[in-house]
Backbone as CSV, one residue per row, in Angstrom:
resi,resn,N_x,N_y,N_z,CA_x,CA_y,CA_z,C_x,C_y,C_z
1,MET,100.074,143.503,108.235,101.430,143.275,108.658,101.422,142.146,109.686
2,THR,102.403,141.282,109.601,102.527,140.199,110.575,103.852,140.327,111.304
3,HIS,103.891,139.778,112.483,105.105,139.765,113.295,105.406,138.332,113.672
4,GLU,106.672,138.004,113.714,107.080,136.661,114.088,108.240,136.769,115.067
5,VAL,108.135,136.093,116.186,109.195,136.085,117.180,109.919,134.746,117.080
6,LEU,111.200,134.811,116.795,112.003,133.596,116.646,112.927,133.438,117.835
7,THR,113.189,132.200,118.207,114.165,131.940,119.252,115.332,131.204,118.620
8,GLY,116.505,131.474,119.096,117.696,130.861,118.533,118.791,131.891,118.387
9,HIS,119.890,131.485,117.793,121.012,132.391,117.595,120.651,133.421,116.527
10,PRO,120.868,134.710,116.781,120.465,135.745,115.831,121.021,135.556,114.420
11,VAL,122.277,135.165,114.307,122.873,134.993,112.974,122.169,133.878,112.216
12,GLU,121.965,132.752,112.869,121.319,131.618,112.214,119.886,131.948,111.812
13,GLU,119.141,132.579,112.706,117.737,132.891,112.424,117.614,133.943,111.330
14,LEU,118.448,134.972,111.351,118.396,135.992,110.300,118.823,135.429,108.952
15,ALA,119.858,134.587,108.947,120.303,133.966,107.694,119.205,133.068,107.134
16,ARG,118.536,132.323,107.992,117.443,131.449,107.554,116.271,132.289,107.024
17,ALA,115.953,133.358,107.705,114.845,134.215,107.279,115.147,134.914,105.958
18,ALA,116.422,135.114,105.656,116.818,135.822,104.431,117.160,134.885,103.287
19,GLU,116.871,133.588,103.417,117.249,132.620,102.385,116.737,132.977,101.000
20,HIS,115.541,133.521,100.905,114.959,133.844,99.606,114.831,135.354,99.395
21,ALA,115.567,136.118,100.191,115.499,137.579,100.100,116.471,138.099,99.051
22,LEU,116.192,139.274,98.540,117.119,139.934,97.625,118.267,140.568,98.396
23,ALA,118.010,140.954,99.653,119.030,141.539,100.525,118.504,141.514,101.949
24,VAL,119.408,141.638,102.905,119.020,141.754,104.304,119.653,143.040,104.835
25,VAL,118.860,143.842,105.549,119.320,145.119,106.089,119.364,145.005,107.598
26,VAL,120.517,145.308,108.178,120.685,145.235,109.634,121.364,146.499,110.125
27,GLY,121.025,146.892,111.334,121.672,148.041,111.960,122.969,147.615,112.611
28,ARG,123.846,148.574,112.799,125.107,148.284,113.485,125.460,149.448,114.395
29,ARG,126.089,149.108,115.520,126.482,150.117,116.493,127.984,150.375,116.493
30,GLY,128.757,149.460,115.934,130.200,149.650,115.931,130.851,149.347,117.267
31,ARG,130.215,148.486,118.066,130.757,148.098,119.370,130.916,146.595,119.411
32,GLY,131.549,146.110,120.460,131.672,144.669,120.634,133.018,144.153,120.162
33,GLY,133.071,142.858,119.857,134.320,142.200,119.522,134.944,142.637,118.220
34,TYR,134.189,143.309,117.368,134.711,143.717,116.064,134.750,145.237,115.942
35,THR,135.120,145.927,117.044,135.101,147.384,117.073,135.956,147.980,115.967
36,GLY,137.117,147.409,115.721,138.002,147.947,114.700,137.394,147.901,113.316
37,MET,136.495,146.950,113.082,135.849,146.828,111.780,134.517,147.570,111.762
38,ARG,134.133,148.177,112.907,132.900,148.948,113.033,131.650,148.126,112.747
39,MET,131.677,146.862,113.109,130.484,146.036,112.990,130.451,145.037,114.136
40,GLY,129.282,144.585,114.450,129.126,143.632,115.534,129.202,142.200,115.058
41,SER,129.086,141.294,116.005,129.217,139.875,115.689,128.061,139.361,114.826
42,VAL,126.872,139.945,114.965,125.743,139.498,114.148,125.969,139.876,112.684
43,VAL,126.364,141.104,112.430,126.650,141.523,111.051,127.798,140.700,110.483
44,HIS,128.823,140.516,111.257,129.974,139.724,110.809,129.536,138.306,110.450
45,GLY,128.716,137.691,111.293,128.221,136.348,111.022,127.348,136.292,109.785
46,LEU,126.506,137.309,109.595,125.641,137.336,108.412,126.455,137.469,107.129
47,LEU,127.534,138.211,107.178,128.377,138.356,105.992,128.915,137.004,105.538
48,HIS,129.082,136.085,106.489,129.605,134.755,106.162,128.511,133.734,105.849
49,ARG,127.280,133.964,106.308,126.243,132.940,106.182,125.090,133.286,105.273
50,ALA,124.799,134.564,105.098,123.649,134.937,104.266,123.969,134.675,102.800
51,HIS,122.965,134.224,102.060,123.123,133.945,100.630,122.656,135.112,99.778
52,CYS,122.570,136.289,100.394,122.169,137.501,99.680,123.033,138.641,100.200
53,PRO,123.009,139.777,99.536,123.781,140.915,100.042,123.322,141.324,101.435
54,VAL,124.278,141.747,102.266,123.993,142.236,103.609,124.274,143.739,103.610
55,ILE,123.264,144.526,103.920,123.393,145.975,103.950,123.393,146.400,105.406
56,THR,124.420,147.146,105.826,124.489,147.610,107.208,124.186,149.089,107.261
57,VAL,123.432,149.467,108.278,123.046,150.860,108.480,123.486,151.261,109.879
58,PRO,124.312,152.300,109.992,124.741,152.712,111.340,123.572,153.303,112.126
59,THR,123.555,153.053,113.425,122.526,153.637,114.280,122.952,155.043,114.636
60,ALA,121.990,155.842,114.986,122.263,157.257,115.293,122.959,157.405,116.608
């Protein structure tokens, strides 16, 4: 297993990392600027920028 630490805006880095992925899975807390939609700004940004399906999983 390898680990990679990226610096930059989370949406841009996750979208870039998922360019050749079948899907990207991200957690969501349902807080922040998009509370009514129950997703955060990173998930919202990925929905607009990722070229693959975005799967959201609520945190416990």
